[in-house]
Every structure is written in structure tokens, then in C-alpha cells.
C-alpha positions in Angstrom: 0.1 0.1 0.0 0.9 3.7 -0.3 3.8 2.9 -2.7 3.0 4.4 -6.1 2.5 8.1 -5.5 5.6 8.8 -3.3 8.1 6.5 -5.0 11.0 8.7 -6.3 12.0 6.2 -9.0 10.1 7.5 -12.1 11.2 11.1 -11.6 14.8 10.1 -10.8 15.1 8.2 -14.0 14.0 11.4 -16.1 16.3 13.7 -14.2 19.3 11.3 -14.6 18.6 11.2 -18.3 18.7 15.0 -18.5 21.8 15.0 -16.4 23.8 12.8 -18.6 22.4 13.3 -22.2 20.7 16.7 -22.4 22.3 18.9 -25.1 21.4 22.2 -23.4 24.1 23.1 -20.9 21.8 25.1 -18.6 19.3 22.3 -18.3 22.0 19.7 -17.9 23.8 21.6 -15.2 20.4 22.2 -13.4 19.6 18.4 -13.3 22.0 17.2 -10.5 20.6 19.9 -8.0 17.0 18.7 -9.1 18.0 15.2 -8.4 19.0 16.1 -4.8 15.8 18.1 -4.2 13.6 15.3 -5.7 15.4 12.3 -4.2 16.2 13.7 -0.6 13.8 16.5 -0.4 10.8 14.5 -1.7 9.5 17.4 -3.9 8.5 15.6 -7.0 7.1 18.6 -8.7 10.7 19.6 -9.4 10.9 17.3 -12.4 7.6 18.4 -14.0 9.2 21.1 -16.2 11.6 18.6 -17.5 8.6 16.6 -18.7 7.1 19.7 -20.3 10.4 20.4 -22.2 9.8 17.2 -24.2 6.3 15.9 -23.6 7.2 12.6 -25.2 9.4 11.9 -22.1 6.2 11.2 -20.0 6.3 7.8 -21.6 9.3 7.0 -19.3 7.6 7.5 -15.8 4.4 5.9 -17.1 6.2 2.7 -18.1 8.3 3.0 -15.0 5.2 3.0 -12.7 3.6 0.1 -14.7 6.9 -1.9 -13.8 6.5 -0.7 -10.2 2.9 -2.1 -10.1 4.1 -5.4 -11.4 7.1 -5.7 -9.2 5.4 -4.7 -6.0 2.4 -7.0 -6.8 4.6 -10.0 -7.5 6.8 -9.5 -4.5 3.7 -8.7 -2.2 5.6 -5.8 -0.4 4.2 -2.4 0.7 4.7 0.4 3.1 3.2 0.7 6.6 1.8 4.2 6.0 2.0 7.1 3.7 5.5 8.4 2.9 5.2 12.2 3.0 7.1 14.0 1.6 8.1 11.4 -1.1 11.7 11.4 -0.4 13.8 8.1 -0.4 14.4 8.6 3.3 10.7 8.9 4.2 9.9 6.1 1.7 12.3 3.7 3.5 11.2 4.9 6.9 7.7 3.7 6.0 9.1 0.3 4.8 8.9 -2.7 7.1 12.3 -4.4 7.7 11.1 -7.6 6.0 10.3 -5.7 2.8 13.3 -3.5 2.7 15.4 -5.3 0.1 12.3 -5.8 -2.2 11.4 -2.1 -1.9 14.9 -0.9 -2.7 15.1 -3.2 -5.7 11.7 -2.1 -6.9 12.8 1.6 -6.7 15.9 0.9 -8.6 14.0 -1.1 -11.3 11.7 1.8 -11.8 14.4 4.4 -11.9 16.3 2.3 -14.3 13.4 1.7 -16.7 12.5 5.5 -16.6 16.1 6.3 -17.3 16.6 3.9 -20.3 13.4 5.0 -21.9 13.9 8.8 -21.3 17.6 8.9 -22.3 17.1 8.4 -26.2 14.1 10.9 -26.1 16.2 13.5 -24.4 19.1 12.8 -26.7 17.0 13.2 -30.0 14.6 15.9 -29.0 15.4 19.7 -28.9 12.3 20.7 -27.0 11.8 23.8 -25.0 14.2 25.5 -22.7 14.0 24.9 -18.9 12.8 28.4 -18.4 10.1 28.1 -21.1 8.8 24.9 -19.5 8.7 26.5 -16.1 6.8 29.4 -17.4 4.4 27.0 -19.2 3.9 25.2 -15.9 3.1 28.4 -14.0 0.6 29.2 -16.8 -1.1 25.9 -16.6 -1.4 26.3 -12.7 -2.8 29.8 -13.1 -5.4 28.5 -15.7 -6.5 25.8 -13.5 -7.2 28.3 -10.8 -9.3 30.4 -13.2 -6.7 33.2 -13.4 -6.3 35.3 -16.5 -3.3 34.2 -18.6 -4.2 35.9 -21.8 -2.5 39.2 -21.0 1.2 38.8 -21.9 3.8 41.7 -21.9 6.7 40.4 -24.1 10.3 41.1 -23.1 9.2 42.5 -19.8 10.1 39.9 -17.2 8.6 40.5 -13.7 11.1 39.7 -11.0 10.2 39.1 -7.4 12.6 40.2 -4.7 12.5 37.1 -2.6 15.5 37.8 -0.3 16.5 41.1 1.3 19.6 42.2 3.2 17.7 41.9 6.5 17.0 38.4 5.7 20.8 37.5 5.7 22.6 36.7 8.9 26.3 35.8 8.8 28.8 34.5 11.2 26.3 32.9 13.6 27.4 30.8 16.6 26.6 27.0 16.6 23.3 26.0 17.9 21.1 23.0 17.9 19.2 21.9 14.7 16.0 22.9 16.3 17.3 26.3 17.3 18.6 26.9 13.8 15.2 26.1 12.2 13.4 28.3 14.8 15.9 31.1 14.0 15.1 30.7 10.3 11.4 30.7 11.0 11.4 33.9 13.2 13.3 35.7 10.6 10.7 34.7 8.0 8.0 36.0 10.5 9.9 39.1 11.2 10.1 40.0 7.5 6.4 39.4 7.0 6.6 36.3 4.8 4.7 34.0 7.2 2.6 33.7 10.3 4.2 32.7 13.6 2.5 29.2 13.3 4.7 28.5 10.3 7.7 28.0 12.7 6.0 25.0 14.3 5.3 23.7 10.8 9.0 23.8 9.9 9.9 21.9 13.1 7.2 19.3 12.2 8.6 19.0 8.6 12.0 18.2 10.1 10.6 15.4 12.2 9.0 13.9 9.1 12.2 13.9 7.0 15.5 15.9 7.3 15.7 19.1 5.2 19.5 18.6 5.0 20.4 18.5 1.3 24.0 17.6 1.6 27.3 19.7 1.0 26.6 21.7 4.1 23.3 23.1 3.0 19.9 22.7 4.8 16.6 24.1 3.5 14.0 23.9 6.3 10.5 24.8 5.3 6.9 24.2 6.5 4.7 21.2 5.9 2.1 21.2 3.0 -0.6 21.8 5.5 1.1 25.1 6.6 0.5 26.7 3.1 -2.2 28.8 4.4 0.1 30.5 6.8 2.4 31.9 4.0 1.8 35.6 3.3 4.3 36.0 0.4 7.2 34.1 -1.1 10.6 34.7 0.4 14.0 33.3 1.6 16.2 33.9 4.5 19.7 32.8 4.8 21.7 32.1 8.0 25.3 31.2 8.0 26.9 29.0 10.7 30.6 28.8 9.8 31.2 26.0 12.5 28.1 24.2 11.4 24.9 22.9 12.8 24.4 19.2 13.5 21.6 17.9 11.2 21.8 14.2 12.2 25.4 13.0 11.2 26.1 16.0 9.0 26.8 19.6 9.6 25.1 22.4 7.8 26.9 25.7 7.5 24.2 27.2 5.3 20.6 27.3 6.4 18.0 28.5 4.0 14.5 29.2 5.4 12.0 29.3 2.6 8.2 30.0 2.2 6.3 30.1 -1.0 2.8 31.0 -2.0 1.0 28.1 -3.8 3.8 26.2 -5.8 6.3 29.1 -5.8 8.5 27.2 -3.3 9.5 25.0 -6.3 10.9 28.0 -8.1 12.9 28.8 -5.0 14.2 25.3 -4.7 15.2 25.2 -8.5 17.1 28.4 -7.9 18.9 27.2 -4.8 19.8 23.9 -6.4 22.2 25.7 -8.7 24.2 26.6 -5.6 24.8 22.8 -5.3 26.5 22.9 -8.6 29.2 25.4 -7.7 31.6 24.2 -5.0 33.6 27.4 -5.0 30.5 29.5 -4.5 29.3 27.2 -1.6 32.6 27.5 0.1 32.6 31.2 -0.1 29.0 31.4 1.2 30.2 29.4 4.2 32.8 31.8 5.3 32.0 35.3 3.8 31.2 38.3 6.0 30.0 40.4 3.0 26.1 40.7 3.1 26.1 42.6 -0.1 27.9 39.9 -2.0 25.6 37.3 -0.6 22.6 39.3 -1.6 23.9 39.6 -5.1 24.4 35.8 -5.4 20.9 35.0 -4.1 18.8 37.8 -5.6 
């Protein structure tokens, strides 16, 4: 039970295909960060724009899920409860010990089939750019909500300022994970991004699955149920040069995020580019220049 919707296998295969075979450098470079957010963060929507770039690619996750249904049915395995969010960590946490091997093999089979099918399609097809696909996805969401999408002002991009200088704190002393998450939440509240109850939702999210993304980066955010407490989309950034313990790993960079609707996906896609630049990451961990940080994150 509860296995098909949260399994990260189908999306993982698609993202790996883009990571290895996409001809567009910008899209190819964005894929590894998207893999981390998809696999560890459990935010599956991150791979939807990659489908929209080449709609034929949707065959890959469809056939991957068909393979999942067959495998999980034949092996008679399942989860003990819903895995939310759909990260591999939450997925395995909901897997009974006796089914662990079968579930892991199933996820690998699904990801492998999705990858094998998506790879030649990604190689051959030009498709849209990632930015065009993301814009199309936003338009589709707006249309589904009954918003007017007919008025378009060409060549006039609207940029939202999602981070401000007051939302950047550098050189902070080591604290516990809970204190770091609370500090990020309080900063979001102070800047008017969220209601105070969002802080508790951030702590709850961390209990469900770690928001540590690797490479010294953590991105705490609220649960899906806390969406109604978000007033506007924004990011805060807190630097802990000596690190904050997130389980067995240390996070020197803590990004608190809040997004109206699905705008958190745009924030995550932007932040994932940080994971692709080791030099930038290392500088962010030690710099004392707020203006420079603001320029990198704006």
C-alpha cells in the first residue's frame, strides 16, 4: 500500500537522463541539483518542467510506474503508512524491515526503466528550454485556478525580490538543529513572509524527514498543511561557519523558505544551482559580506 505516488523512482530516471544526455548546458547543469531536491527533499514537482520540455518523455515515468505495479504486486511488499514527503528517506522509513530489500530493488528497477526510456528521447529531441517549460507550468497552474493568462507583456520579465539584506545573517554561533530552524522561521516571520505558526510547521517537517540536502546546505520549510500561513514568497539565509548538526552531517548554510502556492518549487530550483558550484558554496560558508551574498541569491 501507499507505494506508487511517493516513489521517487520514475522522476529520478527522467532527471538522470537529462543530467547525462541533455544537449542544453543550462538544463543539464540544473539536473543534479534537481535530483537532490527530488530524491532527498521529496519534492517531486521539481521534475515536471523537465517533462514539459519534451512531452514525449512522459512515456518513461508511465512505463516505470507500470513496472512498479508489477514488481510490488509480484513480491507482495508495501509500506506501513504514507511516505510524506516522497523522499527516499521517508519512503524507506515507512518500509517494514522484512520488505526493505524488495522495496529498494523496486525503486531501482523503476528508476532504471524510466532512465533507459527517457535517455534516447532526451538525446534526440530539442524541445523547449527549461525556463520556457517552467513558465508554461506556471501558466497551466494559473489557468487551473481560473486566473487570466491571456495578457502577456513580451520582453518584460517580472522579477520578485524574494530575499533582502535583513534576511541574511552571517557568522552565527553554533546552535542545535531545532534552534537553527526556529531562527530561520522567526526571521521569516519578522520580514512578513509567514505567520508565526509556520515555525512549528517547519519543526514538524524536520521530524518527518530531514531538510539537510548535502554539501553543508539545509533548506528547512513548512509542511504542506502550513501553506495557508504563508503571506508572500521569500527566503532567509543564516550562515553558521562552524556548522549545525543535522543528524550525522553539519550544515553551514541554512536557507529558510516560504512560498505562495507552488512558488517554493521556483525557489528550490534556484537554490539547487548553488549545489553545482563548490567554490560558491565554500565562499558562502565563510564570507562576511552581506552585499555579496545578496547579489548571489537575488
